[in-house]
C-alpha positions, 0 to 999 in steps of 0.5 A: 499500500505504498505510494501517493494516491491521486485523491484528494486529502491525506495521502492514501492509497488503496491496494486495488488501485495501484493495479491501474489497468491490469485490475480485473475480477477474474472470479467475476466473469459473468458467464451469462449470455404519482402523480406530478402534483408538485406536492412539496410534502413527502412521507416515505412509503412503507414507514411505520411502526416496526414489528416486535423484534424477531429472536431468530434469523436464517441459517448461515447468518449473524444477528447482531443486536445494536451496540452504539447507543447514543454516545458521541465516541466510536464504539468498537465493542459489541453486545452479545447477538441475540442470536447467532446461527451458522455464520459460515458466508461466502467471500469474493474468492469463494466457490461452491464448496462452502461449509454445509449447515442445516436448513428446512427442506423447501421442497421440490416445487422450488426448482433446485439447481445443481451446485455445479450447474454450468449456468453458475457464474462464478469461477471454481479452481485455482485463480490465474498467476496474475490479473493482466490481459483479463480486461477492465473493471471489476465485472462485466455483467450487472443486475438491477436489485429492486426493493418490492417495499410492499412485499418485503422482497428484492428482485433480481433483474437482468440488465441485458435480457430485461428478464426479472430472474428470481426474487427474495424475501429481505428478511424473516418477517416474509412481509411488507412489514420489514419495508425494504428500500436501499439496495446496494451492489458490491464492487464485483457485482455478486453480492447485494445487500438490502437494508429493512427500515421497519425492522432492522435487518440488513440482508445479503443475497448471492448473485450467482448460484456458485457463491451460494451455499448448499446449506442442507448438504444435498448437492443442490443449490435451492433458490428462487427460480423466477420472479413468481416464486420466493422460498421461504425464510432461511431455505433459499440458499442464496440468502447468505447472511441477515444482520438486525443492526438494530432492535430499537426502530422506535419511529418510521424514520429510525430504521436503516437507511443509507447503505453502501459497500466499500470495495476493499483490497484487491488481492493480486495473487487471487485476483479477488477483493478482500476485506470488503464492508458494508456500511448502514446508517440508522438512528440509536435515539431522536436526532441521533444517527450513527453509521455502522461497518458490517463485515461483508463476508460474515455480516458480523457489526463491527463498529458504529461511528455516531455523526454529530449535529444530526438534525431533527427533521420530522420532529421529535425523532427525525430520520436516519442517514438517508443516502450513502456512498463511497469515494476513490479516496476510501471515504464513506459518505452520508447525508440527511434528508432534508438537510444541507449538510453531508458527513464524511467518515474516514474508514481507517481513523473513523474521524467524522468530518461534517460540511454545510452548504448554507445554500437551500440545499435539501439533500434527498438522493447522494452519490459520488463522482469518479473525481471525488465529487459528492452529487445531491438531489434535492426534494425540497429547498431550492428543489435542484441538483447540487454538488459538493467539491471536497478539494474546495469544500464549496457546494454548487447548485446546478443553473437550470435545475432548480424548483423540482422534486428530485429523489434517486441520483447516479453519476456515469463513467461518461460523466453524465449525471441523472436524477429522478424528478417527481414534478415541479417545474420540469415535471415527471421524468430524468434530468440529465447533467454534465458533471464537467460542465455543471449544466443541465443537458436535458430533461427527459419525459416518459410516456408512463411516469408515476413516481419515479425514485431510484436511479442506477447505471449499469456496468454497460453505462445504461441508465436505470430509473425505478418507478415506485409504482411498478416498473423501470425503465432502461435508458440508453445515454447515447440515443436516449431509447427508453426500454420499460420494464414491468416489475410487480408491487411498490418500489421506494427503492434507491441507491447503487442498485447495479454496483455501476456507481461504486465501479465508476467512482472508485475505478473510472474507465 
């Protein structure tokens, strides 16, 4: 990890960055061929009082109780988990030879698939001696992972075929009571986590059958075979772990929201990313916010970091950290809804720094770009898109974007910023902004537009906009061709739903 890093802030270098053009995910070959009313008030869909705290969790999972309390100091200690089952999980270098654990037999109707099925997209056998000549990027495929908020599940949609290939329950309640929302995909595209706002659980799912666990040791991977078949909780062998980061969801805004993976360290010997982490934000008390760091492999809650001066919106309780993203220097960023502030966490020292704009920002969605800048979609306040430059510590409002109701936001490798709009001056649709010139390129309208919420960029550079009302659009950023993709249920979902945002931010093409 020697050498200087081109990013801002103190000198730092992530080992995977040093590879430059040689970086690949050689274990990730892909293998697979509202109304426009302008109403400025909003309540999060699916929010509500939490169910009674569950006391059990799925096999091959870790349950961790809240450990931070309301302290203003960083805590490395954790309370004893209420339940710990088999904690076996799958890392980015793992194959199908996972340790088996007991699980209820889901029966023959679930469409079991052999763990060595040729359709599996993971890699088995010994890794190559080095990673040269393997192409660019961490992965060459992606799925769109959509939270089905009213069903308590997530959908896996093939971004090439547009087919919804599977559905998984997001936690053990197996219902909309869990209210899943944020989904985040890791640097190789092989794993997703989903955060459940009403119950405090964070769940990891494998995209590829080769990364799933044969829990009952029958030589088959039993997992959801299609969009209409969800296996009972604990029996789907592609659900790897589930952690309850808090058992105190005391209000509709307290549960986990902002969620992001960090890339980890690239291992040139194995061509894998080691030590990947998941960061998730929640409230420990009214107006008391923390970001928790989970081990990406096991789901264990390792540390909680209090965020100072957290705003108390929707008094008397407030909202959890709303968005989260990581930049190329490794810093973790988060923001508070309807606030002009953003917080930066140093993942090494756990130091927190707060930046405030004072310019009428009212953050809703957030993301980072390949130059280390942080982008915000503002739902209220000036109602525009804004950018924070950590080098100058200045916020900039994009001219021509104000007076709207923006939610999700994403930045592509081509330098275009995309944000979903629910109404206001421009109406229902998707704004396109140049990150280079800080100007509006155009505003995209759609024949079928209800309440667009989530925006994500897949690894092919295609833009995805997910509508709350039961569908998504795939947009070609060059031709502007749009494809409608029906996805049943209600989708209050946004963040990096494909992994393309993380890939672009830390490994620009």
